[in-house]
C-alpha positions as CSV (number, residue, x, y, z in Angstrom):
1,X,22.9,29.5,-14.7
2,X,21.5,31.9,-12.1
3,X,20.4,30.6,-8.7
4,X,16.8,31.5,-9.5
5,X,16.9,29.6,-12.7
6,X,18.2,26.5,-11.0
7,X,15.4,26.7,-8.3
8,X,12.7,26.9,-11.0
9,X,14.3,24.0,-13.0
10,X,14.3,21.8,-9.7
11,X,10.7,22.8,-8.9
12,X,9.6,22.0,-12.7
13,X,11.5,18.7,-12.3
14,X,9.8,17.8,-9.2
15,X,6.4,18.7,-10.6
16,X,7.0,16.4,-13.6
17,X,8.1,13.5,-11.4
18,X,5.0,13.9,-9.3
19,X,2.8,14.1,-12.4
20,X,4.4,10.8,-13.9
21,X,4.0,9.0,-10.5
22,X,0.3,9.9,-10.3
23,X,-0.1,8.8,-13.9
24,X,1.6,5.5,-13.0
25,X,-0.9,4.8,-10.3
26,X,-3.9,6.2,-12.0
27,X,-5.1,2.7,-13.1
28,X,-5.1,1.4,-9.6
29,X,-6.2,4.5,-7.6
30,X,-9.4,5.0,-9.6
31,X,-13.1,5.4,-8.8
32,X,-13.6,1.7,-9.7
33,X,-11.9,0.8,-6.5
34,X,-14.8,2.3,-4.5
35,X,-12.4,3.9,-2.1
36,X,-10.9,7.5,-1.9
37,X,-8.3,7.4,-4.7
38,X,-6.2,10.2,-3.0
39,X,-6.1,8.1,0.2
40,X,-5.2,4.9,-1.6
41,X,-2.4,6.7,-3.7
42,X,-0.8,7.9,-0.4
43,X,-1.0,4.5,1.2
44,X,0.5,2.8,-1.9
45,X,3.3,5.6,-2.0
46,X,4.1,4.9,1.6
47,X,4.1,1.0,1.0
48,X,6.5,1.6,-1.9
49,X,8.8,3.6,0.4
50,X,8.8,0.7,3.0
51,X,9.4,-1.9,0.3
52,X,12.4,0.0,-1.0
53,X,13.9,1.2,2.4
54,X,13.1,-1.5,4.7
55,X,14.0,-0.6,8.2
56,X,17.0,-1.1,10.3
57,X,19.0,-2.5,7.3
58,X,16.4,-5.2,6.7
59,X,13.5,-5.9,4.4
60,X,10.1,-5.9,6.2
61,X,6.5,-6.8,5.3
62,X,3.4,-5.2,6.3
63,X,-0.3,-4.6,5.3
64,X,-2.7,-1.7,5.0
65,X,-6.4,-1.9,4.8
66,X,-8.0,1.1,3.3
67,X,-11.7,2.3,3.7
68,X,-14.9,0.6,5.2
69,X,-13.1,0.9,8.5
70,X,-16.0,0.1,10.6
71,X,-16.6,-3.3,9.0
72,X,-12.7,-4.0,8.9
73,X,-12.5,-3.3,12.7
74,X,-15.4,-5.8,13.3
75,X,-13.3,-8.5,11.5
76,X,-10.1,-7.8,13.3
77,X,-8.5,-7.5,16.6
78,X,-5.3,-5.9,18.2
79,X,-2.3,-8.3,18.7
80,X,-1.0,-5.8,21.3
81,X,-2.2,-2.8,23.0
82,X,-2.9,-0.4,20.2
83,X,0.0,2.0,19.8
84,X,-2.2,4.6,18.0
85,X,-5.1,4.5,20.5
86,X,-5.9,7.9,22.1
87,X,-3.9,10.1,19.7
88,X,-5.9,12.8,17.9
89,X,-6.8,12.2,14.3
90,X,-4.9,15.4,13.3
91,X,-1.7,13.5,14.2
92,X,-2.7,10.3,12.6
93,X,-3.4,11.5,9.0
94,X,-1.4,9.6,6.3
95,X,-0.2,13.1,5.1
96,X,1.6,13.7,8.5
97,X,5.3,13.3,8.3
98,X,5.6,12.1,11.9
99,X,2.9,9.5,11.3
100,X,4.5,8.2,8.2
101,X,7.7,7.8,10.2
102,X,5.8,6.1,13.0
103,X,4.1,3.7,10.6
104,X,7.6,2.7,9.3
105,X,8.7,1.9,12.7
106,X,5.4,0.0,13.6
107,X,5.5,-2.0,10.3
108,X,8.3,-4.0,11.9
109,X,5.6,-5.5,14.2
110,X,3.0,-8.1,13.2
111,X,-0.5,-7.0,12.2
112,X,-2.2,-4.6,9.7
113,X,-2.8,-0.9,9.7
114,X,-6.4,0.3,9.3
115,X,-6.8,3.4,7.3
116,X,-10.0,5.3,7.0
117,X,-11.3,6.5,3.8
118,X,-10.3,10.1,4.6
119,X,-6.8,9.1,5.4
120,X,-6.6,8.7,9.2
121,X,-4.6,5.7,10.3
122,X,-7.1,4.4,12.9
123,X,-5.4,1.4,14.3
124,X,-2.1,-0.7,14.0
125,X,-1.0,-4.1,14.7
126,X,-4.3,-5.7,13.9
127,X,-5.0,-9.4,13.3
128,X,-7.4,-9.8,10.3
129,X,-10.0,-12.4,11.2
130,X,-11.8,-12.9,7.9
131,X,-13.0,-16.1,6.2
132,X,-10.8,-17.4,3.3
133,X,-13.6,-19.3,1.8
134,X,-13.8,-18.8,-2.1
135,X,-10.3,-17.2,-2.1
136,X,-8.0,-18.7,-4.6
137,X,-4.3,-17.2,-4.6
138,X,-1.3,-18.4,-6.4
139,X,1.0,-20.7,-4.4
140,X,3.8,-19.0,-2.7
141,X,1.9,-16.2,-1.2
142,X,1.7,-16.2,2.7
143,X,-0.9,-15.5,5.4
144,X,-0.5,-11.7,5.0
145,X,-1.7,-12.0,1.3
146,X,-4.4,-14.4,2.3
147,X,-5.7,-11.9,5.0
148,X,-5.6,-9.1,2.4
149,X,-7.7,-11.1,-0.1
150,X,-10.1,-12.3,2.6
151,X,-10.8,-8.8,4.1
152,X,-11.4,-7.3,0.7
153,X,-13.8,-10.1,-0.2
154,X,-15.8,-9.5,2.8
155,X,-15.8,-5.7,2.9
156,X,-15.5,-2.9,0.6
157,X,-11.9,-2.1,1.7
158,X,-8.9,-2.3,-0.5
159,X,-5.7,-3.9,0.9
160,X,-2.1,-3.0,0.1
161,X,0.6,-5.6,1.1
162,X,4.3,-5.1,1.3
163,X,6.0,-8.4,0.8
164,X,9.4,-9.0,2.4
165,X,10.7,-9.7,-1.1
166,X,9.9,-5.9,-1.8
167,X,6.9,-6.3,-3.9
168,X,3.8,-4.2,-3.2
169,X,0.5,-6.0,-4.1
170,X,-3.0,-4.4,-4.2
171,X,-6.0,-6.5,-3.5
172,X,-9.6,-5.6,-4.3
173,X,-12.7,-7.9,-3.9
174,X,-10.6,-10.9,-2.8
175,X,-8.1,-10.8,-5.7
176,X,-4.7,-9.2,-6.7
177,X,-5.4,-6.2,-9.0
178,X,-1.9,-4.7,-9.1
179,X,1.7,-5.6,-8.3
180,X,4.2,-2.9,-8.0
181,X,8.0,-3.6,-8.3
182,X,10.1,-0.8,-6.7
183,X,13.3,-1.6,-8.4
184,X,13.6,-2.3,-12.1
185,X,16.5,-4.7,-11.5
186,X,14.1,-7.1,-9.8
187,X,12.0,-7.7,-13.0
188,X,14.3,-10.3,-14.4
189,X,14.0,-12.7,-11.4
190,X,10.3,-12.0,-10.7
191,X,7.5,-14.2,-11.6
192,X,4.0,-12.4,-12.0
193,X,1.1,-13.6,-9.8
194,X,-1.5,-11.6,-12.0
195,X,-3.4,-13.6,-14.6
196,X,-3.5,-12.1,-18.0
197,X,-4.6,-9.7,-19.4
198,X,-2.5,-7.1,-17.6
199,X,-0.7,-3.9,-18.7
200,X,2.7,-2.8,-17.6
201,X,3.9,0.8,-16.9
202,X,7.4,2.0,-16.1
203,X,8.7,5.3,-14.7
204,X,12.1,6.0,-13.3
205,X,12.9,3.1,-10.8
206,X,9.4,1.7,-10.6
207,X,7.2,-0.6,-12.6
208,X,3.5,-1.2,-12.1
209,X,1.6,-4.2,-13.5
210,X,-2.2,-4.1,-13.1
211,X,-5.2,-6.0,-14.6
212,X,-6.7,-4.5,-17.7
């Protein structure tokens, strides 16, 4: 096979993988979420990377709150001096490679990332201060999941939580709407928190389970 043919084959394979991945998340990153689906897809992708890779050889948990940023900021506060404060938006976009690597480092700290609808990571290390009244989550999910459910109940935001057990959960309107399992081998020892009916889609090394 000539070098040119190998390059074309690799390019086509990459294109097919990207298309399959987008199809896999299409049910979650849709207009019914009422947030920018492109931004939500990129945040979920980053969350999956964090779930799979961890940091410094250990699993970590974190949370992203996407869209309705003004209302989310009103219901949150920084736990430390905001490490993203003062940096230009052009450097804080979720597409920016340096920003993504920065997020992976900051994810080791407590608090949530606030992401605008157009994909700018506005703030990091934020404590979510939203009422949990009316929130009913399955037992076994911690304060990070409760905060995600609460903030999405009180605002028009969508939250993406990375669990230290390497599960990524998506919250909308106060409830879990999807659970993403990055590694197929985890399925056999994983108990779903989603209530039926739900659908399951698998591609490569990832499984997405979402409400119908």
